[in-house]
TIVO-651426 format. One line per 4 residues: number of its first residue (from 1); their letters; for each residue y, x, z of N, C-alpha, C. Coordinates in steps of 0.05 Angstrom, whole numbers, plus 5000, padded with zeros to 4 digits. Atoms other than C-alpha are relative to their C-alpha. Example, Ala and Ser with C-alpha at 12.3 -4.5 7.8 and 13.67 -1.06 7.14 Angstrom:
TIVO-651426
1	as	4976/5018/5000/4910/5246/5156/5024/5018/5000 ~ 4976/4984/4999/4979/5273/5143/5022/4985/5014
//
This chain:
TIVO-651426
1	mtkq	5010/4980/5020/1860/4967/1909/4970/5001/5000 ~ 5030/4998/4999/1788/4969/1934/4987/4976/4985 ~ 5011/5023/5014/1774/4898/1910/5003/5001/4970 ~ 4995/4997/5029/1805/4913/1842/4980/5019/4988
5	lqry	5019/4981/5010/1761/4974/1834/4972/4989/5000 ~ 5026/5013/4999/1700/4935/1856/4996/4981/4976 ~ 5001/5019/5023/1715/4881/1804/4998/5016/4974 ~ 5000/4984/5025/1727/4935/1751/4972/5011/4995
9	iarh	5027/4990/5003/1659/4968/1764/4981/4978/4994 ~ 5018/5023/5005/1623/4901/1767/5002/4990/4971 ~ 4996/5009/5027/1654/4879/1702/4989/5020/4979 ~ 5010/4979/5018/1638/4945/1668/4969/5000/4999
13	ifha	5029/5001/4998/1565/4942/1692/4989/4975/4985 ~ 5009/5025/5013/1558/4870/1669/5002/5002/4970 ~ 4997/4997/5029/1585/4885/1599/4980/5019/4989 ~ 5020/4980/5009/1540/4946/1593/4972/4988/4999
17	tliv	5026/5013/4999/1480/4905/1614/4997/4980/4977 ~ 5001/5020/5022/1497/4851/1563/4995/5014/4974 ~ 5004/4985/5025/1502/4902/1507/4972/5011/4998 ~ 5027/4989/5000/1437/4937/1527/4980/4978/4996
21	scii	5019/5022/5003/1402/4870/1532/4998/4990/4971 ~ 4999/5009/5028/1424/4850/1462/4984/5020/4982 ~ 5014/4979/5016/1397/4917/1434/4970/4998/5005 ~ 5029/5000/4994/1330/4913/1470/4988/4974/4990
25	igvl	5010/5025/5010/1321/4839/1453/4997/5001/4970 ~ 5002/4996/5029/1335/4857/1381/4975/5015/4992 ~ 5025/4984/5005/1279/4909/1384/4976/4983/5005 ~ 5022/5018/4994/1233/4859/1417/4996/4979/4978
29	fvlt	5002/5019/5022/1249/4809/1362/4985/5011/4976 ~ 5013/4988/5023/1229/4857/1307/4970/5005/5006 ~ 5028/4994/4993/1164/4879/1343/4984/4974/5002 ~ 5014/5025/4997/1145/4807/1360/4996/4987/4972
33	llne	5002/5012/5026/1159/4784/1289/4979/5014/4983 ~ 5020/4985/5015/1117/4840/1259/4972/4992/5009 ~ 5026/5009/4990/1059/4819/1304/4994/4971/4992 ~ 5004/5028/5007/1069/4745/1288/4994/4996/4971
37	lrnv	5005/5002/5029/1068/4757/1213/4971/5002/4993 ~ 5028/4999/5005/0994/4770/1219/4987/4973/4998 ~ 5011/5028/5000/0984/4695/1229/5009/4984/4976 ~ 4991/5014/5024/1020/4677/1165/4977/4996/4980
41	gegg	5022/5006/5019/0973/4643/1116/4979/4983/5013 ~ 5020/5018/4987/0932/4606/1168/5010/4971/4998 ~ 4992/5027/5005/0935/4534/1147/5026/5000/4984 ~ 4974/5001/5013/1007/4518/1128/5021/5018/5014
45	ygvs	4982/4983/4984/1037/4572/1173/5013/5021/4982 ~ 4986/4982/5018/1090/4610/1133/5019/5019/5014 ~ 4981/4980/4989/1142/4665/1143/5022/4986/5015 ~ 4979/5014/4986/1196/4615/1161/4991/4989/5027
49	dalf	5011/5010/4974/1150/4585/1215/4998/5023/5020 ~ 5002/4977/4982/1138/4655/1243/5027/5008/5011 ~ 4973/4993/4992/1212/4669/1244/5011/4981/5021 ~ 4991/5020/4980/1227/4604/1280/4985/5003/5026
53	yvmm	5016/4996/4975/1171/4617/1330/5011/5022/5017 ~ 4990/4977/4985/1197/4685/1349/5028/4995/5011 ~ 4973/5006/4990/1269/4661/1354/4999/4982/5025 ~ 5002/5018/4977/1249/4605/1402/4989/5014/5025
57	rlpg	5012/4987/4977/1211/4654/1446/5018/5022/5012 ~ 4983/4978/4991/1268/4704/1454/5011/4996/5029 ~ 4990/5003/4972/1298/4673/1518/4978/5005/5021 ~ 5022/4995/4981/1229/4675/1551/4994/5030/5002
61	layq	5005/4971/4999/1220/4748/1531/5022/5014/5016 ~ 4978/4988/4985/1289/4765/1559/4995/4996/5030 ~ 5005/5006/4972/1269/4732/1624/4977/5018/5011 ~ 5022/4983/4991/1203/4770/1628/5008/5029/5005
65	fsaf	4991/4972/4998/1239/4836/1618/5026/5003/5015 ~ 4973/5001/4987/1299/4818/1662/5005/5024/5018 ~ 4997/4977/4982/1287/4873/1714/5005/5025/4984 ~ 4998/4977/5018/1280/4924/1658/5028/5001/4987
69	lill	4973/5001/5013/1344/4901/1623/5022/5006/5020 ~ 4979/4995/4980/1385/4901/1687/5000/5029/5009 ~ 5001/4972/4993/1361/4970/1706/5013/5018/4979 ~ 4989/4983/5021/1378/5001/1639/5030/4995/4997
73	gsiv	4972/5006/5003/1444/4964/1635/5017/5013/5022 ~ 4985/4987/4978/1465/4990/1704/5001/5030/4996 ~ 5000/4971/5005/1444/5061/1686/5021/5007/4979 ~ 4981/4994/5022/1484/5059/1621/5029/4996/5010
77	glsm	4973/5006/4990/1545/5027/1655/5010/5022/5019 ~ 4992/4979/4981/1546/5077/1712/5003/5027/4986 ~ 4999/4975/5015/1533/5135/1664/5026/5002/4985 ~ 4975/5000/5014/1594/5116/1623/5023/5006/5019
81	lith	4979/4995/4980/1637/5115/1686/5000/5028/5010 ~ 5002/4972/4991/1610/5182/1708/5009/5019/4978 ~ 4993/4983/5022/1619/5213/1639/5030/5001/4997 ~ 4971/5001/5003/1692/5191/1636/5015/5007/5026
85	reim	4988/4991/4975/1704/5218/1707/5014/4978/5016 ~ 4987/5022/4985/1725/5149/1731/4988/4998/5028 ~ 5012/5001/4973/1675/5149/1789/5011/5023/5017 ~ 4990/4977/4985/1699/5218/1810/5029/4994/5010
89	amrv	4972/5007/4992/1772/5193/1811/5000/4980/5022 ~ 5002/5020/4979/1751/5133/1852/4991/5012/5027 ~ 5010/4988/4976/1713/5176/1902/5022/5017/5013 ~ 4978/4984/4989/1773/5223/1910/5021/4983/5014
93	sgfs	4980/5018/4989/1818/5164/1924/4990/4985/5025 ~ 5011/5012/4976/1772/5142/1981/4981/4977/4995 ~ 5019/5021/5006/1727/5093/1945/4972/5009/5007 ~ 5026/4990/4989/1660/5100/1982/4976/4992/4982
97	mrhi	5025/5005/5013/1589/5101/1957/4991/4971/5006 ~ 5007/5028/4993/1578/5035/1994/5013/4980/4982 ~ 4985/5018/5018/1631/5001/1951/4988/5001/4972 ~ 5012/4997/5027/1600/5029/1887/4973/4985/4999
101	iast	5026/5014/4999/1531/5003/1908/5004/4970/5000 ~ 4994/5029/4998/1560/4935/1926/5009/4989/4974 ~ 4990/5009/5026/1597/4929/1860/4978/4999/4979 ~ 5021/4999/5019/1537/4949/1819/4979/4978/5005
105	lsaa	5019/5020/4993/1490/4903/1856/5011/4971/4995 ~ 4989/5027/5005/1538/4844/1850/4999/4993/4970 ~ 5003/5005/5029/1539/4852/1774/4971/4995/4992 ~ 5029/5003/5005/1463/4860/1773/4990/4972/5009
109	flfa	5008/5026/4989/1455/4797/1816/5010/4978/4982 ~ 4989/5020/5018/1500/4756/1770/4983/4998/4975 ~ 5015/4999/5024/1461/4778/1709/4971/4989/5005 ~ 5027/5010/4993/1394/4765/1744/5000/4970/5004
113	llls	4998/5029/4996/1418/4696/1764/5001/4985/4973 ~ 4997/5012/5026/1438/4679/1692/4973/5000/4985 ~ 5026/4999/5013/1371/4703/1665/4979/4982/5013 ~ 5019/5018/4986/1333/4664/1719/5005/4971/4992
117	vmge	4994/5027/5008/1369/4600/1701/4990/4995/4972 ~ 5010/5002/5028/1354/4612/1627/4970/4999/4999 ~ 5029/4998/5000/1282/4631/1642/4986/4976/5011 ~ 5014/5022/4987/1266/4571/1686/5006/4973/4987
121	wlap	4993/5026/5011/1302/4515/1649/5001/5000/4969 ~ 4998/5000/5029/1315/4536/1577/4975/5011/4986 ~ 5023/4986/5014/1257/4583/1559/4975/4982/4999 ~ 5024/5017/5003/1199/4534/1576/5003/4978/4979
125	klnn	4996/5021/5020/1230/4480/1532/4998/5012/4972 ~ 5001/4987/5026/1240/4528/1474/4972/5011/4993 ~ 5028/4991/5004/1170/4558/1483/4982/4977/4991 ~ 5016/5024/5007/1141/4488/1480/5005/4991/4971
129	iaei	4993/5007/5027/1179/4472/1416/4987/5020/4980 ~ 5012/4980/5017/1155/4538/1386/4970/4997/4997 ~ 5029/5003/5002/1082/4526/1403/4992/4975/4985 ~ 5006/5025/5015/1083/4454/1377/5003/5005/4971
133	nken	4995/4995/5028/1113/4476/1311/4979/5018/4988 ~ 5020/4981/5009/1064/4534/1305/4973/4987/4996 ~ 5027/5012/5002/1001/4494/1320/4999/4978/4979 ~ 5000/5021/5021/1021/4436/1275/4999/5013/4972
137	srna	5001/4987/5026/1032/4485/1218/4973/5012/4995 ~ 5026/4987/5003/0967/4522/1230/4977/4980/4997 ~ 5022/5019/5000/0924/4460/1240/5007/4974/4985 ~ 4991/5023/5016/0955/4414/1188/4976/4984/4991
141	geal	5022/5018/5008/0908/4354/1177/4978/4999/5020 ~ 5022/5000/4980/0862/4373/1235/5010/4994/5028 ~ 4990/5005/4973/0906/4370/1297/5030/4995/4999 ~ 4971/5005/4998/0974/4344/1317/5007/5006/5029
145	vtsh	4991/4992/4973/1008/4378/1376/5027/4987/5006 ~ 4975/5012/4991/1062/4340/1414/5007/5010/5028 ~ 4993/4992/4973/1099/4349/1479/4983/4986/5021 ~ 5017/5015/4981/1050/4300/1510/4970/5006/4996
149	gvwl	5028/4992/5004/0986/4335/1488/4993/5004/4971 ~ 5011/4994/5026/0942/4345/1427/4982/4978/4990 ~ 5017/5019/5013/0910/4297/1378/4982/5015/4981 ~ 5020/4988/5018/0846/4316/1341/4986/4978/4984
153	higd	5015/5018/5017/0811/4282/1283/4973/5012/4995 ~ 5028/4989/5002/0735/4293/1288/4982/4978/4989 ~ 5017/5021/5013/0693/4252/1239/5013/4973/5001 ~ 4989/5027/4997/0703/4179/1256/5014/4997/5028
157	nfvh	4988/5000/4974/0737/4197/1322/5028/5012/5000 ~ 4974/4988/4994/0808/4209/1345/5000/5007/5030 ~ 5001/4991/4972/0813/4250/1409/5027/5010/5008 ~ 4975/4990/4988/0873/4262/1453/4995/5012/5027
161	fsqv	5001/4990/4972/0879/4307/1513/5029/5009/5007 ~ 4972/4996/4991/0942/4317/1554/5006/5029/5007 ~ 4994/4973/4991/0934/4388/1578/4975/5018/4999 ~ 5021/4980/4998/0891/4451/1570/5005/5016/5025
165	inhh	4998/4984/4976/0879/4481/1638/4991/5028/4995 ~ 5011/4974/5009/0835/4537/1612/4979/4995/4979 ~ 5020/5003/5021/0780/4550/1562/4977/4981/5006 ~ 5023/5016/4992/0731/4509/1601/5008/4973/5013
169	lleg	4991/5024/4987/0774/4452/1627/5024/4987/4986 ~ 4978/5015/5012/0816/4399/1592/5005/4976/5018 ~ 4992/5022/4982/0854/4345/1628/5010/4976/4985 ~ 4990/5025/5012/0868/4272/1611/4990/4996/4971
173	vtry	5012/5002/5027/0819/4263/1552/4994/4971/4993 ~ 5005/5027/5010/0817/4199/1511/4987/5002/4972 ~ 5014/4999/5026/0768/4188/1453/4998/4972/4989 ~ 5002/5026/5014/0774/4131/1403/4979/5002/4978
177	qfdr	5022/4998/5020/0710/4119/1363/5001/4976/4981 ~ 4999/5021/5020/0711/4079/1298/4974/5000/4984 ~ 5023/5001/5017/0656/4055/1252/5009/5007/4971 ~ 4993/4992/5027/0653/4068/1177/5019/4981/4986
181	hhrl	4980/5019/5011/0696/4006/1164/5027/5003/5015 ~ 4975/4994/4986/0751/4036/1208/5006/4979/5022 ~ 4996/5018/4978/0740/3985/1263/4995/5015/5027 ~ 5003/4986/4974/0748/4008/1336/4974/4990/5013
185	vsvy	5026/5006/4987/0679/4011/1368/5001/5004/5030 ~ 4999/4994/4971/0692/4043/1435/5022/5020/5006 ~ 4979/4982/4990/0743/4081/1476/4989/5013/5026 ~ 5008/4985/4976/0726/4136/1526/5026/5011/5012
189	yakr	4979/4986/4986/0774/4160/1579/4987/5016/5023 ~ 5010/4983/4978/0759/4218/1626/5023/5016/5012 ~ 4979/4985/4986/0803/4251/1678/4998/5030/4991 ~ 5002/4972/5009/0775/4318/1655/4975/5004/4983
193	llfq	5023/4993/5017/0729/4349/1604/4993/5029/5007 ~ 5008/4974/4988/0690/4408/1633/4977/5012/4984 ~ 5022/4985/5014/0647/4461/1598/4984/5014/5021 ~ 5018/4987/4981/0588/4480/1641/4971/4997/4990
197	ndaw	5027/5000/5010/0515/4498/1627/4998/4998/4970 ~ 5000/4998/5029/0532/4511/1554/5005/4973/4987 ~ 4994/5026/5012/0555/4439/1543/5025/4988/5013 ~ 4976/5014/4989/0617/4395/1551/4992/4974/5013
201	hmqd	5006/5024/4985/0616/4339/1602/5027/4987/5008 ~ 4977/5015/4990/0666/4284/1616/4996/4993/5030 ~ 5002/5007/4972/0680/4273/1690/5019/4978/5007 ~ 4984/5024/4993/0707/4210/1723/5007/4985/4975
205	avkt	4996/5012/5026/0698/4174/1657/4996/4970/5000 ~ 5003/5029/5005/0705/4102/1634/4995/4996/4970 ~ 5006/5006/5028/0673/4077/1570/5004/4970/4996 ~ 4995/5028/5007/0698/4012/1539/4989/4995/4972
209	tftv	5012/5007/5025/0655/3982/1484/5010/4973/4990 ~ 4989/5025/5012/0684/3929/1437/4980/4987/4982 ~ 5016/5016/5018/0645/3873/1405/5018/4979/4988 ~ 4983/5020/5014/0668/3813/1364/5015/4983/5021
213	nhav	4989/5019/4981/0680/3769/1425/5011/5011/5026 ~ 4991/4990/4974/0691/3814/1485/4998/5030/5001 ~ 5002/4971/4995/0697/3884/1513/4987/5005/5027 ~ 5015/4994/4976/0652/3916/1565/5008/5029/5008
217	sqaf	4993/4974/4989/0674/3974/1610/4979/5010/5019 ~ 5019/4987/4982/0628/4022/1646/5012/5025/5011 ~ 4989/4976/4987/0647/4076/1696/4977/5020/5004 ~ 5020/4979/4996/0610/4143/1699/5013/5023/5016
221	qeld	4991/4976/4986/0617/4200/1747/5000/5024/4981 ~ 5002/4978/5020/0595/4246/1691/4986/4988/4975 ~ 5010/5010/5026/0581/4232/1617/5000/5023/4980 ~ 5002/4978/5019/0556/4279/1563/5020/4996/4977
225	wdlq	4982/5000/5023/0605/4297/1507/4983/5006/4975 ~ 5019/4997/5022/0565/4286/1443/5013/5006/4973 ~ 4987/4993/5025/0617/4307/1392/4997/5030/4994 ~ 5000/4972/5009/0610/4371/1352/5028/5007/4991
229	wnvg	4972/4993/5007/0678/4404/1349/5005/5029/5003 ~ 4992/4972/4999/0712/4470/1339/5021/5004/5022 ~ 4982/4997/4977/0743/4493/1404/5017/5025/4997 ~ 4984/4976/5004/0778/4553/1373/5030/4996/5006
233	fldh	4972/5006/4994/0845/4518/1382/5007/5004/5029 ~ 4994/4996/4972/0838/4527/1457/5012/5028/5005 ~ 4989/4973/4997/0854/4601/1447/5031/4999/4998 ~ 4971/5001/5005/0924/4580/1424/5013/4980/5019
237	eers	4988/5021/4983/0934/4519/1469/5002/5008/5029 ~ 4999/4992/4972/0919/4552/1535/5025/5018/5005 ~ 4975/4986/4994/0985/4577/1565/4995/5021/5021 ~ 5001/4979/4980/0991/4643/1602/5018/4993/5023
241	pdem	4983/5005/4977/1019/4638/1673/5028/5012/4996 ~ 4974/4987/5005/1075/4685/1650/5019/4983/4984 ~ 4983/5017/5017/1100/4631/1602/5007/4974/5013 ~ 4995/5025/4986/1103/4576/1654/5025/5002/5018
245	slke	4978/5001/4981/1163/4555/1695/4988/4998/5028 ~ 5009/5002/4972/1159/4554/1771/4988/4973/5006 ~ 5010/5027/4996/1149/4479/1770/4972/4997/4988 ~ 5026/5002/5013/1092/4484/1720/4979/5017/5014
249	lsts	5018/4983/4985/1060/4541/1760/4991/4985/5025 ~ 5006/5015/4975/1064/4499/1824/4980/4977/4994 ~ 5017/5023/5007/1032/4439/1789/4972/5010/4993 ~ 5026/4989/5008/0976/4482/1759/4984/5010/5024
253	ihyl	5013/4990/4976/0961/4515/1826/4989/4977/5016 ~ 5009/5024/4985/0957/4447/1861/4976/4988/4986 ~ 5022/5012/5015/0911/4420/1806/4975/5017/5003 ~ 5023/4982/4999/0865/4481/1806/4988/5000/5028
257	nqng	5010/5000/4972/0860/4481/1882/4986/4974/5006 ~ 5013/5027/4995/0844/4406/1883/4972/4999/4988 ~ 5026/5002/5014/0786/4417/1835/4983/5025/5006 ~ 5017/4977/4992/0759/4480/1869/4999/5022/4980
261	lqss	5000/4979/5021/0779/4526/1812/5017/5024/5008 ~ 4986/4975/4994/0806/4597/1813/5029/4998/4993 ~ 4971/5003/5005/0882/4597/1820/5016/5025/5008 ~ 4986/4976/4990/0898/4668/1845/5019/5012/4979
265	gyqy	4982/4990/5021/0927/4689/1778/5026/4984/4998 ~ 4977/5017/5001/0974/4630/1778/5017/5003/5025 ~ 4985/4996/4975/0993/4641/1851/5015/5026/4999 ~ 4986/4974/5002/1010/4714/1837/5024/4997/4981
269	afwe	4977/5004/5019/1053/4694/1777/5022/4984/5013 ~ 4980/5016/4986/1088/4643/1821/5017/5017/5018 ~ 4985/4984/4980/1107/4692/1876/5014/5023/4986 ~ 4986/4979/5015/1124/4747/1826/5026/4989/4989
273	rifq	4976/5013/5011/1173/4698/1794/5021/4995/5021 ~ 4982/5005/4977/1203/4681/1862/5015/5026/5007 ~ 4988/4975/4992/1216/4754/1877/5013/5016/4977 ~ 4991/4985/5023/1237/4774/1807/5030/5008/5002
277	plas	4972/4992/4997/1313/4772/1820/5004/5023/5020 ~ 4999/4978/4980/1303/4815/1882/4989/5026/4989 ~ 5011/4976/5012/1260/4863/1842/5021/5014/4982 ~ 4979/4989/5018/1318/4872/1792/5020/5015/5017
281	lmmv	4981/4988/4982/1366/4888/1849/4989/5026/5012 ~ 5012/4976/4987/1318/4937/1882/4997/5023/4981 ~ 5002/4978/5020/1307/4976/1817/5027/5012/4995 ~ 4973/4989/5003/1382/4983/1810/5007/5016/5025
285	fiai	4996/4986/4974/1385/5004/1884/4988/5028/4999 ~ 5013/4973/5003/1337/5061/1868/5016/5017/4981 ~ 4986/4984/5021/1377/5082/1806/5026/5012/5010 ~ 4973/4990/4992/1444/5091/1842/5000/5027/5013
289	pcmf	5000/4973/4989/1427/5150/1887/4990/5021/4981 ~ 5009/4981/5020/1389/5182/1830/5022/5008/4981 ~ 4978/4995/5019/1450/5176/1785/5019/5020/5012 ~ 4979/4984/4988/1497/5210/1834/4991/5026/5011
293	qflq	5009/4976/4988/1453/5263/1864/4982/5017/4982 ~ 5019/4985/5016/1400/5282/1814/5005/5000/4971 ~ 4996/5003/5029/1424/5259/1746/5029/5002/4991 ~ 4972/5001/5006/1499/5269/1749/5007/5018/4977
297	stal	4995/4982/5022/1497/5328/1701/4982/4996/4976 ~ 5019/5005/5022/1444/5298/1657/5013/4983/4978 ~ 4989/5015/5022/1460/5271/1588/4992/4970/5002 ~ 5005/5029/4999/1463/5195/1578/4973/4993/4989
301	gmrv	5027/5006/5012/1401/5195/1533/4978/5005/5019 ~ 5021/4994/4981/1359/5229/1586/5000/4980/5023 ~ 4999/5020/4979/1384/5180/1639/4986/4974/4992 ~ 5013/5024/5010/1362/5122/1595/4970/5004/4999
305	vigv	5029/4994/5001/1294/5155/1584/4988/4998/5028 ~ 5010/5001/4973/1285/5163/1659/5000/4971/5010 ~ 5000/5029/4993/1306/5090/1669/4977/4985/4987 ~ 5022/5013/5013/1254/5069/1618/4974/5006/5015
309	vvgi	5024/4992/4986/1201/5109/1655/4997/4985/5027 ~ 5001/5014/4974/1220/5078/1722/4992/4971/4995 ~ 5007/5027/5006/1217/5009/1690/4971/4996/4993 ~ 5029/5002/5008/1148/5022/1660/4983/5003/5025
313	vffi	5016/4996/4976/1122/5048/1727/5000/4974/5017 ~ 4998/5025/4985/1147/4984/1761/4983/4978/4988 ~ 5017/5020/5013/1113/4940/1709/4971/5006/5003 ~ 5028/4992/4995/1049/4980/1717/4991/4992/5028
317	lnal	5005/5008/4972/1053/4969/1792/4995/4970/5003 ~ 5003/5029/4999/1062/4895/1782/4974/4991/4988 ~ 5025/5007/5013/1004/4890/1734/4976/5008/5017 ~ 5022/4990/4983/0960/4932/1780/4995/4981/5024
321	fgqi	5003/5017/4977/0974/4889/1841/4992/4971/4992 ~ 5009/5026/5010/0965/4826/1799/4970/4999/4996 ~ 5029/4998/5004/0895/4849/1780/4985/5002/5027 ~ 5012/4998/4974/0880/4868/1852/4999/4972/5013
325	cvvy	4999/5028/4989/0901/4797/1873/4978/4983/4989 ~ 5020/5017/5013/0854/4765/1823/4971/5009/5007 ~ 5028/4990/4997/0793/4811/1831/4991/5001/5029 ~ 5008/4997/4972/0794/4824/1906/5010/4978/5018
329	qvpa	4991/5023/4985/0825/4758/1927/5020/5007/5022 ~ 4978/4993/4982/0885/4791/1961/5020/4977/5000 ~ 4980/5022/5001/0936/4738/1983/5022/5006/4980 ~ 4981/4996/5023/0983/4728/1924/5027/5009/5009
333	ilaa	4973/4993/4991/1047/4732/1964/5001/5030/5009 ~ 5001/4971/4992/1025/4800/1993/4999/5018/4975 ~ 5001/4984/5024/1007/4827/1924/5027/5000/4985 ~ 4974/5001/5014/1075/4805/1897/5021/5015/5015
337	vlpl	4979/4986/4983/1114/4835/1956/4995/5030/5000 ~ 5006/4971/4997/1079/4903/1958/5015/5018/4981 ~ 4984/4983/5017/1112/4931/1895/5029/5002/5008 ~ 4973/5001/4990/1179/4909/1923/5004/5018/5024
341	vivi	4999/4984/4976/1165/4943/1989/5001/5030/4992 ~ 5001/4972/5010/1148/5008/1952/5027/5008/4989 ~ 4974/4995/5013/1213/5003/1912/5022/5003/5022 ~ 4979/4999/4978/1255/4989/1975/4998/5026/5016
345	lagv	5004/4976/4985/1224/5047/2013/5010/5025/4984 ~ 4991/4977/5017/1236/5094/1954/5031/5000/4998 ~ 4971/5001/5002/1308/5070/1948/5014/5009/5026 ~ 4988/4991/4974/1323/5079/2023/4996/5030/5004
349	slls	5005/4972/4997/1291/5148/2022/5019/5016/4983 ~ 4982/4986/5018/1332/5170/1962/5029/4999/5010 ~ 4973/5003/4990/1396/5142/1992/5005/5018/5025 ~ 4998/4984/4977/1383/5177/2058/5001/5030/4993
353	fsrs	5000/4972/5009/1368/5242/2022/5026/5008/4988 ~ 4974/4994/5013/1432/5237/1981/5022/5003/5020 ~ 4979/4998/4980/1474/5227/2043/4997/5025/5017 ~ 5004/4976/4984/1442/5287/2078/5008/5025/4986
357	r	4994/4976/5016/1460/5334/2021/5029/5007/5002
//
């Protein structure tokens, strides 16, 4: 009987979380679309492009808000069981609080696992497709964005770079220079293109010059970038750490550390992502004693509002510790764990208080 009741509660919580997630993602879709419509009219970017862009980004948004979705879903699911007196009947029959907590956390864990799989494997691919389509529409005739980098047409030059690290650093840059008769004159390749001292410089560069009979290659530790170009596209090409998968974050951290660049923001995003499923479970862990001891007689709407407030407080804590990590150089893993420790201590305190009453 106990296992059947545990499965019943877990199934009920899972279904409630699924319904709540669909509603909240629908709201996020509308809000994101309204914001994206401001870009309509730039180049060839139209309403259909904006709609496609937002649709492709929905799995990533769901993953970013996973702890919030699971918290609200668990609150709604438990609230329905409390409202219909099902929890009371279970408690009278000997079903303990420990079993209720275990059932709720098992449903939350399964949902967190599904969102993590979607966020790490599906969302990055869809986000990449969305960004490529958006940038190609906005920069029609000026730039071509592919999964292997970006092509630019600047005067008699075609330029390709494989990755935007940040506003001041591009990786894997190749420049093809043609004359007015469309003949290839020279090819430049640089491991990186760096903006410093108000100018762009190629580092670890090789220049190959072509003549009628032969080609000559020269290597440079640093070479000035003499092209006049609009770098506004970097605002759109640079990816936020929140949009990267764990693998991409790890690669970026390694690259930035190798080149002596600041990586604390990426490190914090990496560890926050590692602990995200645990954060979802701990927020549910806090909600359970509140539901049974402090909110049992409260209306469903008020419980949801309180859940929203708890979720917002947790996101503020995460953002605060993220900034502390970047500004004060606090170890990233410590900054990512501290909000969890606060949540765990609060949950244990509430559970102990509820048992003592």
